[in-house]
py3Dmol code that shows the C-alpha trace and the ligand (Angstrom):
import py3Dmol

protein = """\
ATOM      1  CA  MET A   1     -45.694  13.954  38.962  1.00  0.00           C
ATOM      2  CA  PRO A   2     -49.012  14.069  40.883  1.00  0.00           C
ATOM      3  CA  THR A   3     -50.211  10.950  42.677  1.00  0.00           C
ATOM      4  CA  THR A   4     -53.702   9.749  41.817  1.00  0.00           C
ATOM      5  CA  PRO A   5     -55.821   9.045  44.881  1.00  0.00           C
ATOM      6  CA  GLY A   6     -57.799   5.844  44.601  1.00  0.00           C
ATOM      7  CA  LEU A   7     -55.511   4.037  42.175  1.00  0.00           C
ATOM      8  CA  GLY A   8     -52.800   3.486  44.773  1.00  0.00           C
ATOM      9  CA  GLU A   9     -55.348   2.114  47.240  1.00  0.00           C
ATOM     10  CA  THR A  10     -56.690  -0.329  44.658  1.00  0.00           C
ATOM     11  CA  ALA A  11     -53.192  -1.430  43.636  1.00  0.00           C
ATOM     12  CA  ARG A  12     -52.234  -2.084  47.244  1.00  0.00           C
ATOM     13  CA  ALA A  13     -55.514  -3.821  48.087  1.00  0.00           C
ATOM     14  CA  ILE A  14     -55.003  -6.395  45.311  1.00  0.00           C
ATOM     15  CA  ILE A  15     -51.718  -7.542  46.856  1.00  0.00           C
ATOM     16  CA  ALA A  16     -52.366  -6.939  50.563  1.00  0.00           C
ATOM     17  CA  ASP A  17     -51.508  -9.564  53.209  1.00  0.00           C
ATOM     18  CA  GLY A  18     -49.876 -12.126  50.925  1.00  0.00           C
ATOM     19  CA  MET A  19     -52.587 -12.017  48.288  1.00  0.00           C
ATOM     20  CA  GLY A  20     -51.830 -12.219  44.588  1.00  0.00           C
ATOM     21  CA  ILE A  21     -53.599 -12.309  41.253  1.00  0.00           C
ATOM     22  CA  LEU A  22     -55.194 -15.135  39.305  1.00  0.00           C
ATOM     23  CA  ALA A  23     -54.530 -14.514  35.609  1.00  0.00           C
ATOM     24  CA  ALA A  24     -57.577 -16.124  33.972  1.00  0.00           C
ATOM     25  CA  ASP A  25     -57.470 -13.881  30.912  1.00  0.00           C
ATOM     26  CA  GLU A  26     -56.514 -16.436  28.281  1.00  0.00           C
ATOM     27  CA  THR A  27     -58.051 -15.474  24.958  1.00  0.00           C
ATOM     28  CA  VAL A  28     -60.714 -17.787  23.540  1.00  0.00           C
ATOM     29  CA  SER A  29     -58.083 -19.294  21.247  1.00  0.00           C
ATOM     30  CA  THR A  30     -55.534 -19.890  24.042  1.00  0.00           C
ATOM     31  CA  ILE A  31     -58.019 -21.389  26.506  1.00  0.00           C
ATOM     32  CA  THR A  32     -59.395 -23.552  23.688  1.00  0.00           C
ATOM     33  CA  LYS A  33     -55.896 -25.006  23.194  1.00  0.00           C
ATOM     34  CA  ARG A  34     -55.586 -25.718  26.942  1.00  0.00           C
ATOM     35  CA  LEU A  35     -59.039 -27.327  27.114  1.00  0.00           C
ATOM     36  CA  THR A  36     -58.741 -29.432  23.976  1.00  0.00           C
ATOM     37  CA  ALA A  37     -55.283 -30.643  25.082  1.00  0.00           C
ATOM     38  CA  ARG A  38     -57.215 -32.309  27.941  1.00  0.00           C
ATOM     39  CA  ALA A  39     -60.025 -33.544  25.696  1.00  0.00           C
ATOM     40  CA  ILE A  40     -62.457 -30.916  27.026  1.00  0.00           C
ATOM     41  CA  GLU A  41     -64.698 -29.334  24.417  1.00  0.00           C
ATOM     42  CA  SER A  42     -64.294 -25.539  24.268  1.00  0.00           C
ATOM     43  CA  THR A  43     -67.648 -23.761  24.105  1.00  0.00           C
ATOM     44  CA  ALA A  44     -68.769 -20.469  25.621  1.00  0.00           C
ATOM     45  CA  ASP A  45     -70.482 -22.548  28.298  1.00  0.00           C
ATOM     46  CA  SER A  46     -67.546 -24.841  29.097  1.00  0.00           C
ATOM     47  CA  ARG A  47     -65.285 -21.801  29.348  1.00  0.00           C
ATOM     48  CA  ARG A  48     -67.832 -20.169  31.673  1.00  0.00           C
ATOM     49  CA  ALA A  49     -68.067 -23.345  33.779  1.00  0.00           C
ATOM     50  CA  TYR A  50     -64.280 -23.507  34.095  1.00  0.00           C
ATOM     51  CA  ARG A  51     -63.899 -19.866  35.124  1.00  0.00           C
ATOM     52  CA  GLU A  52     -66.834 -20.166  37.527  1.00  0.00           C
ATOM     53  CA  LEU A  53     -65.158 -23.193  39.135  1.00  0.00           C
ATOM     54  CA  LEU A  54     -62.066 -21.084  39.818  1.00  0.00           C
ATOM     55  CA  PHE A  55     -63.851 -17.912  40.923  1.00  0.00           C
ATOM     56  CA  SER A  56     -66.222 -19.713  43.306  1.00  0.00           C
ATOM     57  CA  THR A  57     -63.604 -21.903  45.012  1.00  0.00           C
ATOM     58  CA  PRO A  58     -64.353 -21.796  48.756  1.00  0.00           C
ATOM     59  CA  GLY A  59     -61.807 -19.815  50.782  1.00  0.00           C
ATOM     60  CA  ILE A  60     -59.930 -18.479  47.773  1.00  0.00           C
ATOM     61  CA  ALA A  61     -60.456 -14.797  48.633  1.00  0.00           C
ATOM     62  CA  GLU A  62     -57.881 -15.224  51.404  1.00  0.00           C
ATOM     63  CA  PHE A  63     -55.149 -15.727  48.790  1.00  0.00           C
ATOM     64  CA  ILE A  64     -56.443 -14.088  45.608  1.00  0.00           C
ATOM     65  CA  GLY A  65     -56.939 -10.319  45.735  1.00  0.00           C
ATOM     66  CA  GLY A  66     -57.621  -9.804  42.026  1.00  0.00           C
ATOM     67  CA  VAL A  67     -58.622 -11.802  38.961  1.00  0.00           C
ATOM     68  CA  ILE A  68     -57.799 -10.843  35.379  1.00  0.00           C
ATOM     69  CA  MET A  69     -60.579 -11.772  32.948  1.00  0.00           C
ATOM     70  CA  GLN A  70     -60.899 -11.277  29.220  1.00  0.00           C
ATOM     71  CA  ASP A  71     -63.725  -9.834  27.175  1.00  0.00           C
ATOM     72  CA  GLU A  72     -65.905 -12.953  26.967  1.00  0.00           C
ATOM     73  CA  THR A  73     -65.695 -13.744  30.695  1.00  0.00           C
ATOM     74  CA  ILE A  74     -66.467 -10.265  32.008  1.00  0.00           C
ATOM     75  CA  ARG A  75     -69.787 -10.434  30.112  1.00  0.00           C
ATOM     76  CA  GLN A  76     -70.739 -13.942  31.314  1.00  0.00           C
ATOM     77  CA  ASP A  77     -73.099 -15.003  34.107  1.00  0.00           C
ATOM     78  CA  SER A  78     -72.677 -17.904  36.529  1.00  0.00           C
ATOM     79  CA  ALA A  79     -74.927 -20.981  36.240  1.00  0.00           C
ATOM     80  CA  GLU A  80     -77.218 -19.235  38.725  1.00  0.00           C
ATOM     81  CA  GLY A  81     -77.401 -16.085  36.630  1.00  0.00           C
ATOM     82  CA  ILE A  82     -75.012 -13.887  38.634  1.00  0.00           C
ATOM     83  CA  PRO A  83     -72.564 -11.896  36.503  1.00  0.00           C
ATOM     84  CA  LEU A  84     -69.107 -13.426  37.075  1.00  0.00           C
ATOM     85  CA  VAL A  85     -67.750  -9.954  37.762  1.00  0.00           C
ATOM     86  CA  ASP A  86     -70.289  -9.562  40.605  1.00  0.00           C
ATOM     87  CA  LEU A  87     -69.512 -13.028  41.911  1.00  0.00           C
ATOM     88  CA  LEU A  88     -65.877 -11.943  42.314  1.00  0.00           C
ATOM     89  CA  ALA A  89     -66.628  -8.501  43.739  1.00  0.00           C
ATOM     90  CA  GLY A  90     -69.139 -10.019  46.173  1.00  0.00           C
ATOM     91  CA  ARG A  91     -66.353 -12.166  47.569  1.00  0.00           C
ATOM     92  CA  GLY A  92     -64.044  -9.171  47.968  1.00  0.00           C
ATOM     93  CA  ILE A  93     -61.913 -10.099  44.936  1.00  0.00           C
ATOM     94  CA  ILE A  94     -61.098  -7.133  42.695  1.00  0.00           C
ATOM     95  CA  PRO A  95     -62.076  -7.731  39.030  1.00  0.00           C
ATOM     96  CA  GLY A  96     -59.575  -6.924  36.277  1.00  0.00           C
ATOM     97  CA  ILE A  97     -59.580  -7.125  32.488  1.00  0.00           C
ATOM     98  CA  LYS A  98     -57.037  -7.811  29.761  1.00  0.00           C
ATOM     99  CA  VAL A  99     -57.288  -4.964  27.256  1.00  0.00           C
ATOM    100  CA  ASP A 100     -54.510  -5.534  24.734  1.00  0.00           C
ATOM    101  CA  ALA A 101     -55.450  -6.958  21.353  1.00  0.00           C
ATOM    102  CA  GLY A 102     -52.556  -9.397  21.156  1.00  0.00           C
ATOM    103  CA  VAL A 103     -49.238  -9.388  19.341  1.00  0.00           C
ATOM    104  CA  ARG A 104     -48.595  -8.781  15.629  1.00  0.00           C
ATOM    105  CA  PRO A 105     -45.329  -8.917  13.660  1.00  0.00           C
ATOM    106  CA  LEU A 106     -43.396  -5.675  14.073  1.00  0.00           C
ATOM    107  CA  ALA A 107     -42.633  -4.067  10.705  1.00  0.00           C
ATOM    108  CA  GLY A 108     -38.908  -3.690  10.108  1.00  0.00           C
ATOM    109  CA  ALA A 109     -37.992  -6.186  12.829  1.00  0.00           C
ATOM    110  CA  PRO A 110     -38.196  -9.717  11.392  1.00  0.00           C
ATOM    111  CA  GLY A 111     -39.259 -12.321  13.952  1.00  0.00           C
ATOM    112  CA  GLU A 112     -40.314  -9.722  16.517  1.00  0.00           C
ATOM    113  CA  PHE A 113     -43.700  -8.564  17.732  1.00  0.00           C
ATOM    114  CA  VAL A 114     -45.518  -5.498  18.925  1.00  0.00           C
ATOM    115  CA  THR A 115     -48.642  -5.579  21.064  1.00  0.00           C
ATOM    116  CA  GLU A 116     -51.604  -3.794  19.480  1.00  0.00           C
ATOM    117  CA  GLY A 117     -54.845  -2.403  20.891  1.00  0.00           C
ATOM    118  CA  LEU A 118     -54.389   1.331  21.497  1.00  0.00           C
ATOM    119  CA  ASP A 119     -57.012   2.410  18.928  1.00  0.00           C
ATOM    120  CA  GLY A 120     -60.333   2.953  20.698  1.00  0.00           C
ATOM    121  CA  LEU A 121     -58.791   1.939  24.029  1.00  0.00           C
ATOM    122  CA  ARG A 122     -60.195   4.917  25.954  1.00  0.00           C
ATOM    123  CA  GLU A 123     -63.772   3.908  25.061  1.00  0.00           C
ATOM    124  CA  ARG A 124     -63.146   0.234  25.837  1.00  0.00           C
ATOM    125  CA  LEU A 125     -61.701   1.118  29.249  1.00  0.00           C
ATOM    126  CA  GLU A 126     -64.755   3.240  29.953  1.00  0.00           C
ATOM    127  CA  GLU A 127     -67.034   0.310  29.128  1.00  0.00           C
ATOM    128  CA  TYR A 128     -65.015  -2.176  31.192  1.00  0.00           C
ATOM    129  CA  ARG A 129     -65.060   0.188  34.160  1.00  0.00           C
ATOM    130  CA  GLU A 130     -68.847   0.348  33.880  1.00  0.00           C
ATOM    131  CA  LEU A 131     -68.944  -3.449  33.765  1.00  0.00           C
ATOM    132  CA  GLY A 132     -67.063  -3.486  37.103  1.00  0.00           C
ATOM    133  CA  ALA A 133     -63.359  -3.769  36.247  1.00  0.00           C
ATOM    134  CA  ARG A 134     -61.009  -1.843  38.520  1.00  0.00           C
ATOM    135  CA  PHE A 135     -57.702  -2.767  36.957  1.00  0.00           C
ATOM    136  CA  ALA A 136     -56.404  -3.746  33.528  1.00  0.00           C
ATOM    137  CA  LYS A 137     -53.574  -5.659  31.908  1.00  0.00           C
ATOM    138  CA  TRP A 138     -51.484  -5.223  28.753  1.00  0.00           C
ATOM    139  CA  ARG A 139     -48.775  -7.733  27.831  1.00  0.00           C
ATOM    140  CA  ALA A 140     -45.746  -7.093  25.637  1.00  0.00           C
ATOM    141  CA  VAL A 141     -43.488  -9.999  24.626  1.00  0.00           C
ATOM    142  CA  PHE A 142     -39.781 -10.103  23.884  1.00  0.00           C
ATOM    143  CA  THR A 143     -37.899 -13.079  22.502  1.00  0.00           C
ATOM    144  CA  ILE A 144     -34.228 -13.721  23.157  1.00  0.00           C
ATOM    145  CA  ARG A 145     -32.195 -14.707  20.070  1.00  0.00           C
ATOM    146  CA  ASP A 146     -29.001 -13.435  18.427  1.00  0.00           C
ATOM    147  CA  GLY A 147     -29.534  -9.659  18.185  1.00  0.00           C
ATOM    148  CA  ARG A 148     -33.008  -9.846  19.744  1.00  0.00           C
ATOM    149  CA  PRO A 149     -34.817  -8.149  21.216  1.00  0.00           C
ATOM    150  CA  SER A 150     -33.835  -5.292  18.919  1.00  0.00           C
ATOM    151  CA  ALA A 151     -33.847  -1.642  20.009  1.00  0.00           C
ATOM    152  CA  PRO A 152     -36.915  -0.829  17.839  1.00  0.00           C
ATOM    153  CA  CYS A 153     -38.835  -3.755  19.348  1.00  0.00           C
ATOM    154  CA  ILE A 154     -38.053  -2.673  22.911  1.00  0.00           C
ATOM    155  CA  HIS A 155     -38.934   0.932  22.126  1.00  0.00           C
ATOM    156  CA  ALA A 156     -42.229   0.220  20.328  1.00  0.00           C
ATOM    157  CA  ASN A 157     -43.484  -2.080  23.072  1.00  0.00           C
ATOM    158  CA  ALA A 158     -42.354   0.145  25.949  1.00  0.00           C
ATOM    159  CA  HIS A 159     -44.041   3.123  24.301  1.00  0.00           C
ATOM    160  CA  ALA A 160     -47.320   1.210  23.821  1.00  0.00           C
ATOM    161  CA  LEU A 161     -47.248   0.022  27.451  1.00  0.00           C
ATOM    162  CA  ALA A 162     -46.851   3.614  28.615  1.00  0.00           C
ATOM    163  CA  ARG A 163     -49.687   4.924  26.415  1.00  0.00           C
ATOM    164  CA  TYR A 164     -51.922   2.119  27.703  1.00  0.00           C
ATOM    165  CA  ALA A 165     -50.978   2.808  31.338  1.00  0.00           C
ATOM    166  CA  ALA A 166     -51.667   6.546  31.007  1.00  0.00           C
ATOM    167  CA  LEU A 167     -55.092   5.842  29.464  1.00  0.00           C
ATOM    168  CA  CYS A 168     -55.948   3.394  32.249  1.00  0.00           C
ATOM    169  CA  GLN A 169     -55.138   5.937  34.923  1.00  0.00           C
ATOM    170  CA  GLU A 170     -57.125   8.607  33.094  1.00  0.00           C
ATOM    171  CA  GLN A 171     -60.099   6.226  33.176  1.00  0.00           C
ATOM    172  CA  GLY A 172     -59.638   5.336  36.848  1.00  0.00           C
ATOM    173  CA  LEU A 173     -58.251   1.829  36.306  1.00  0.00           C
ATOM    174  CA  VAL A 174     -54.985   0.519  37.760  1.00  0.00           C
ATOM    175  CA  PRO A 175     -52.721  -0.586  34.891  1.00  0.00           C
ATOM    176  CA  ILE A 176     -50.765  -3.792  35.210  1.00  0.00           C
ATOM    177  CA  VAL A 177     -47.734  -3.235  33.019  1.00  0.00           C
ATOM    178  CA  GLU A 178     -46.495  -6.584  31.709  1.00  0.00           C
ATOM    179  CA  PRO A 179     -43.253  -6.724  29.735  1.00  0.00           C
ATOM    180  CA  GLU A 180     -42.602 -10.462  29.335  1.00  0.00           C
ATOM    181  CA  VAL A 181     -39.192 -11.706  28.266  1.00  0.00           C
ATOM    182  CA  LEU A 182     -40.075 -15.216  27.086  1.00  0.00           C
ATOM    183  CA  MET A 183     -38.379 -18.327  28.470  1.00  0.00           C
ATOM    184  CA  GLU A 184     -38.148 -19.982  25.049  1.00  0.00           C
ATOM    185  CA  GLY A 185     -34.601 -20.364  23.775  1.00  0.00           C
ATOM    186  CA  ALA A 186     -31.343 -21.888  24.981  1.00  0.00           C
ATOM    187  CA  HIS A 187     -29.908 -18.743  26.555  1.00  0.00           C
ATOM    188  CA  ALA A 188     -28.174 -18.595  29.946  1.00  0.00           C
ATOM    189  CA  LEU A 189     -29.633 -16.847  32.982  1.00  0.00           C
ATOM    190  CA  GLU A 190     -27.137 -13.986  32.523  1.00  0.00           C
ATOM    191  CA  ARG A 191     -28.586 -13.190  29.107  1.00  0.00           C
ATOM    192  CA  CYS A 192     -32.120 -13.108  30.514  1.00  0.00           C
ATOM    193  CA  GLU A 193     -30.880 -10.785  33.242  1.00  0.00           C
ATOM    194  CA  ASP A 194     -29.272  -8.402  30.764  1.00  0.00           C
ATOM    195  CA  VAL A 195     -32.294  -8.328  28.414  1.00  0.00           C
ATOM    196  CA  THR A 196     -34.857  -7.961  31.212  1.00  0.00           C
ATOM    197  CA  GLY A 197     -32.861  -5.086  32.699  1.00  0.00           C
ATOM    198  CA  ARG A 198     -32.782  -3.260  29.368  1.00  0.00           C
ATOM    199  CA  VAL A 199     -36.485  -3.849  28.808  1.00  0.00           C
ATOM    200  CA  LEU A 200     -37.481  -2.652  32.296  1.00  0.00           C
ATOM    201  CA  GLN A 201     -35.301   0.451  31.985  1.00  0.00           C
ATOM    202  CA  ALA A 202     -36.954   1.340  28.658  1.00  0.00           C
ATOM    203  CA  VAL A 203     -40.423   0.711  30.101  1.00  0.00           C
ATOM    204  CA  PHE A 204     -39.860   2.986  33.094  1.00  0.00           C
ATOM    205  CA  ASN A 205     -38.338   5.689  30.874  1.00  0.00           C
ATOM    206  CA  GLU A 206     -41.526   5.628  28.774  1.00  0.00           C
ATOM    207  CA  LEU A 207     -43.820   5.515  31.826  1.00  0.00           C
ATOM    208  CA  PHE A 208     -42.047   8.609  33.146  1.00  0.00           C
ATOM    209  CA  ALA A 209     -42.344  10.388  29.795  1.00  0.00           C
ATOM    210  CA  ALA A 210     -46.079   9.539  29.650  1.00  0.00           C
ATOM    211  CA  ARG A 211     -46.589  10.927  33.193  1.00  0.00           C
ATOM    212  CA  VAL A 212     -47.850   7.653  34.558  1.00  0.00           C
ATOM    213  CA  SER A 213     -48.230   7.671  38.335  1.00  0.00           C
ATOM    214  CA  LEU A 214     -45.985   4.867  39.551  1.00  0.00           C
ATOM    215  CA  GLU A 215     -47.922   4.692  42.835  1.00  0.00           C
ATOM    216  CA  GLY A 216     -51.046   3.737  40.903  1.00  0.00           C
ATOM    217  CA  MET A 217     -49.739   0.788  38.851  1.00  0.00           C
ATOM    218  CA  LEU A 218     -48.437  -2.744  39.249  1.00  0.00           C
ATOM    219  CA  LEU A 219     -45.529  -4.269  37.324  1.00  0.00           C
ATOM    220  CA  LYS A 220     -45.840  -7.816  36.000  1.00  0.00           C
ATOM    221  CA  PRO A 221     -42.408  -9.034  34.917  1.00  0.00           C
ATOM    222  CA  ASN A 222     -40.812 -12.400  34.238  1.00  0.00           C
ATOM    223  CA  MET A 223     -38.392 -13.870  36.737  1.00  0.00           C
ATOM    224  CA  ILE A 224     -34.760 -14.167  35.691  1.00  0.00           C
ATOM    225  CA  THR A 225     -34.196 -17.749  34.555  1.00  0.00           C
ATOM    226  CA  ALA A 226     -32.189 -19.659  31.975  1.00  0.00           C
ATOM    227  CA  GLY A 227     -34.064 -20.399  28.731  1.00  0.00           C
ATOM    228  CA  HIS A 228     -36.190 -23.557  28.614  1.00  0.00           C
ATOM    229  CA  GLY A 229     -33.731 -25.064  26.130  1.00  0.00           C
ATOM    230  CA  SER A 230     -30.599 -24.329  28.145  1.00  0.00           C
ATOM    231  CA  ALA A 231     -28.633 -27.351  29.363  1.00  0.00           C
ATOM    232  CA  ARG A 232     -27.750 -25.502  32.546  1.00  0.00           C
ATOM    233  CA  GLN A 233     -30.861 -24.565  34.530  1.00  0.00           C
ATOM    234  CA  ALA A 234     -30.213 -22.178  37.412  1.00  0.00           C
ATOM    235  CA  SER A 235     -30.904 -23.107  41.022  1.00  0.00           C
ATOM    236  CA  VAL A 236     -33.837 -21.595  42.896  1.00  0.00           C
ATOM    237  CA  GLU A 237     -31.378 -19.430  44.817  1.00  0.00           C
ATOM    238  CA  GLU A 238     -29.693 -18.154  41.619  1.00  0.00           C
ATOM    239  CA  VAL A 239     -33.058 -17.267  40.089  1.00  0.00           C
ATOM    240  CA  ALA A 240     -34.103 -15.406  43.231  1.00  0.00           C
ATOM    241  CA  GLU A 241     -30.861 -13.438  43.513  1.00  0.00           C
ATOM    242  CA  ALA A 242     -30.739 -12.444  39.837  1.00  0.00           C
ATOM    243  CA  THR A 243     -34.415 -11.467  39.856  1.00  0.00           C
ATOM    244  CA  LEU A 244     -34.068  -9.218  42.893  1.00  0.00           C
ATOM    245  CA  ARG A 245     -30.858  -7.712  41.483  1.00  0.00           C
ATOM    246  CA  VAL A 246     -32.545  -6.673  38.236  1.00  0.00           C
ATOM    247  CA  LEU A 247     -35.610  -5.278  39.980  1.00  0.00           C
ATOM    248  CA  THR A 248     -33.449  -3.304  42.413  1.00  0.00           C
ATOM    249  CA  ARG A 249     -31.546  -1.758  39.505  1.00  0.00           C
ATOM    250  CA  HIS A 250     -34.481  -0.895  37.260  1.00  0.00           C
ATOM    251  CA  VAL A 251     -37.773  -0.588  39.196  1.00  0.00           C
ATOM    252  CA  PRO A 252     -38.383   2.602  41.211  1.00  0.00           C
ATOM    253  CA  PRO A 253     -39.459   2.074  44.825  1.00  0.00           C
ATOM    254  CA  ALA A 254     -42.607   4.159  44.202  1.00  0.00           C
ATOM    255  CA  VAL A 255     -44.156   1.138  42.429  1.00  0.00           C
ATOM    256  CA  PRO A 256     -46.288  -0.513  45.146  1.00  0.00           C
ATOM    257  CA  GLY A 257     -46.164  -4.053  43.841  1.00  0.00           C
ATOM    258  CA  ILE A 258     -44.451  -6.455  41.494  1.00  0.00           C
ATOM    259  CA  VAL A 259     -46.560  -9.461  40.532  1.00  0.00           C
ATOM    260  CA  PHE A 260     -44.639 -12.088  38.620  1.00  0.00           C
ATOM    261  CA  LEU A 261     -45.971 -14.068  35.672  1.00  0.00           C
ATOM    262  CA  SER A 262     -45.200 -17.790  35.700  1.00  0.00           C
ATOM    263  CA  GLY A 263     -44.260 -18.018  32.014  1.00  0.00           C
ATOM    264  CA  GLY A 264     -44.474 -21.801  31.694  1.00  0.00           C
ATOM    265  CA  GLN A 265     -42.643 -22.648  34.922  1.00  0.00           C
ATOM    266  CA  ASP A 266     -43.760 -25.760  36.734  1.00  0.00           C
ATOM    267  CA  PRO A 267     -46.321 -24.743  39.422  1.00  0.00           C
ATOM    268  CA  VAL A 268     -44.184 -25.932  42.343  1.00  0.00           C
ATOM    269  CA  LEU A 269     -41.069 -24.218  41.002  1.00  0.00           C
ATOM    270  CA  ALA A 270     -43.013 -20.970  40.499  1.00  0.00           C
ATOM    271  CA  THR A 271     -44.000 -21.146  44.184  1.00  0.00           C
ATOM    272  CA  GLU A 272     -40.423 -21.906  45.268  1.00  0.00           C
ATOM    273  CA  HIS A 273     -38.959 -19.069  43.210  1.00  0.00           C
ATOM    274  CA  LEU A 274     -41.375 -16.507  44.643  1.00  0.00           C
ATOM    275  CA  ASN A 275     -40.706 -17.721  48.158  1.00  0.00           C
ATOM    276  CA  ALA A 276     -36.930 -17.568  47.659  1.00  0.00           C
ATOM    277  CA  ILE A 277     -37.154 -14.009  46.315  1.00  0.00           C
ATOM    278  CA  ASN A 278     -39.148 -12.910  49.359  1.00  0.00           C
ATOM    279  CA  ALA A 279     -36.828 -14.769  51.739  1.00  0.00           C
ATOM    280  CA  LEU A 280     -33.725 -12.912  50.478  1.00  0.00           C
ATOM    281  CA  GLU A 281     -32.068 -10.419  52.782  1.00  0.00           C
ATOM    282  CA  GLY A 282     -31.784  -6.818  51.682  1.00  0.00           C
ATOM    283  CA  PRO A 283     -34.094  -3.964  50.771  1.00  0.00           C
ATOM    284  CA  LYS A 284     -37.291  -4.892  48.924  1.00  0.00           C
ATOM    285  CA  PRO A 285     -39.265  -1.654  48.662  1.00  0.00           C
ATOM    286  CA  TRP A 286     -42.171  -3.189  46.718  1.00  0.00           C
ATOM    287  CA  THR A 287     -44.574  -5.993  47.639  1.00  0.00           C
ATOM    288  CA  LEU A 288     -43.445  -9.053  45.648  1.00  0.00           C
ATOM    289  CA  SER A 289     -46.337 -11.334  44.767  1.00  0.00           C
ATOM    290  CA  PHE A 290     -47.787 -13.412  41.929  1.00  0.00           C
ATOM    291  CA  SER A 291     -50.044 -12.988  38.923  1.00  0.00           C
ATOM    292  CA  TYR A 292     -49.886 -16.549  37.678  1.00  0.00           C
ATOM    293  CA  GLY A 293     -51.901 -18.123  34.903  1.00  0.00           C
ATOM    294  CA  ARG A 294     -50.684 -21.629  34.169  1.00  0.00           C
ATOM    295  CA  ALA A 295     -48.876 -22.107  37.503  1.00  0.00           C
ATOM    296  CA  LEU A 296     -52.123 -21.482  39.410  1.00  0.00           C
ATOM    297  CA  GLN A 297     -54.453 -23.306  37.063  1.00  0.00           C
ATOM    298  CA  ASP A 298     -52.722 -26.325  35.549  1.00  0.00           C
ATOM    299  CA  GLU A 299     -53.285 -28.735  38.440  1.00  0.00           C
ATOM    300  CA  ALA A 300     -56.938 -27.696  38.806  1.00  0.00           C
ATOM    301  CA  LEU A 301     -57.635 -27.964  35.088  1.00  0.00           C
ATOM    302  CA  GLU A 302     -56.104 -31.432  35.021  1.00  0.00           C
ATOM    303  CA  ALA A 303     -58.267 -32.500  37.980  1.00  0.00           C
ATOM    304  CA  TRP A 304     -61.473 -31.034  36.521  1.00  0.00           C
ATOM    305  CA  ALA A 305     -61.205 -32.705  33.108  1.00  0.00           C
ATOM    306  CA  GLY A 306     -64.491 -31.038  32.121  1.00  0.00           C
ATOM    307  CA  ARG A 307     -66.542 -33.225  34.507  1.00  0.00           C
ATOM    308  CA  SER A 308     -68.977 -31.582  36.928  1.00  0.00           C
ATOM    309  CA  GLU A 309     -68.428 -34.287  39.564  1.00  0.00           C
ATOM    310  CA  GLN A 310     -64.741 -33.315  39.576  1.00  0.00           C
ATOM    311  CA  VAL A 311     -65.407 -29.660  40.481  1.00  0.00           C
ATOM    312  CA  PRO A 312     -64.722 -30.095  44.238  1.00  0.00           C
ATOM    313  CA  ALA A 313     -61.436 -31.946  43.550  1.00  0.00           C
ATOM    314  CA  ALA A 314     -60.337 -29.259  41.086  1.00  0.00           C
ATOM    315  CA  GLN A 315     -61.225 -26.528  43.560  1.00  0.00           C
ATOM    316  CA  ARG A 316     -59.144 -28.262  46.224  1.00  0.00           C
ATOM    317  CA  MET A 317     -56.133 -28.279  43.855  1.00  0.00           C
ATOM    318  CA  PHE A 318     -56.610 -24.593  43.045  1.00  0.00           C
ATOM    319  CA  HIS A 319     -57.055 -23.696  46.718  1.00  0.00           C
ATOM    320  CA  HIS A 320     -53.891 -25.572  47.647  1.00  0.00           C
ATOM    321  CA  ARG A 321     -51.732 -23.933  44.995  1.00  0.00           C
ATOM    322  CA  ALA A 322     -53.103 -20.464  45.819  1.00  0.00           C
ATOM    323  CA  TRP A 323     -52.375 -21.121  49.510  1.00  0.00           C
ATOM    324  CA  CYS A 324     -48.788 -22.108  48.614  1.00  0.00           C
ATOM    325  CA  ASP A 325     -48.290 -19.044  46.408  1.00  0.00           C
ATOM    326  CA  SER A 326     -49.712 -16.764  49.070  1.00  0.00           C
ATOM    327  CA  ALA A 327     -47.290 -18.222  51.634  1.00  0.00           C
ATOM    328  CA  ALA A 328     -44.501 -17.628  49.071  1.00  0.00           C
ATOM    329  CA  ALA A 329     -45.602 -14.005  48.709  1.00  0.00           C
ATOM    330  CA  LEU A 330     -44.976 -13.700  52.446  1.00  0.00           C
ATOM    331  CA  GLY A 331     -41.719 -15.696  52.268  1.00  0.00           C
ATOM    332  CA  THR A 332     -43.089 -18.328  54.639  1.00  0.00           C
ATOM    333  CA  TYR A 333     -43.681 -21.253  52.253  1.00  0.00           C
ATOM    334  CA  SER A 334     -42.209 -24.614  53.142  1.00  0.00           C
ATOM    335  CA  GLU A 335     -43.113 -28.064  51.901  1.00  0.00           C
TER     336      GLU A 335
END
"""
ligand_1 = """\
10
13P
P -48.570 -17.331 32.992
O -48.411 -17.217 34.488
O -49.146 -18.628 32.533
O -47.333 -16.916 32.265
O -49.691 -16.283 32.592
C -49.642 -15.024 33.144
C -50.118 -14.053 32.148
O -51.031 -13.299 32.404
C -49.425 -13.981 30.853
O -49.825 -12.849 30.187
"""
view = py3Dmol.view(width=600, height=400)
view.addModel(protein, "pdb")
view.setStyle({"model": 0}, {"cartoon": {"style": "trace"}})
view.addModel(ligand_1, "xyz")
view.setStyle({"model": 1}, {"stick": {}})
view.zoomTo()
view.show()
């Protein structure tokens, strides 16, 4: 399999020196739920103001190497008329874009989903690259229940991830491959470990078949945890050990970086888990960092509350959490 010059450099630059990714690619409907839950009106302008607050936080480029946007944001300008994508690039932060079209029920697999968005993807990637994006993201979701995820669900989603990743590389964008095993459910950590291992194996089989260059991609997996509804939550140490075990078994060392999603974990716990993973002894051939959405944003969003006079306070919260997560990516966090 040939390596693609350029893609590997971009992938490594995003996660260099303890940096990680801010996932700010919530769809209009998801961000609207998060804003209205805090009594903030969701308009194109309030969404722009919120993203601008995050992207312009002083000092953040030390901890955040890439930001994932979605379609509305990548076309928006700051209050001063600077395209948000240029605001990021001007600070040395690499702009990225979510390109999947969301999940739909998977025919023949009741209760399961497949991520759509392959039709016309080549042309959309071309446009996003012209707008300034240098990497992309596609998220597949898997739920744990009796008999789920099913083999057809794993196969359909792994195949779509591989077709997306190959198209990204063809268009000169680094694909972030995100197979998310959801935390909802009452399952034990062991079940999450088994399912995540099967999902990752299927994903890498499909990436190989699609001739995706592993050096020019990033993997965005869930950590291995017990389900939210489980009476027995695992310790930080257990989560770290199980997560590293699964990655060691199923992720080739050619992948330059693994950037975890937070998946609804409490922000402090998401920091502690990442730190514990990096602090473990033993071979870790990939850079292990973060691509958090809620865990990076929740405290800042709470502090902002939609009020312009609260912007500095919200930026301080965001800066602090990004600093913590960056320390965790280096395995040096302590608090
Ligand atoms: P969370 O960290 O909130 O899970 O979001 C990351 C993400 O990009 C999910 O697709």
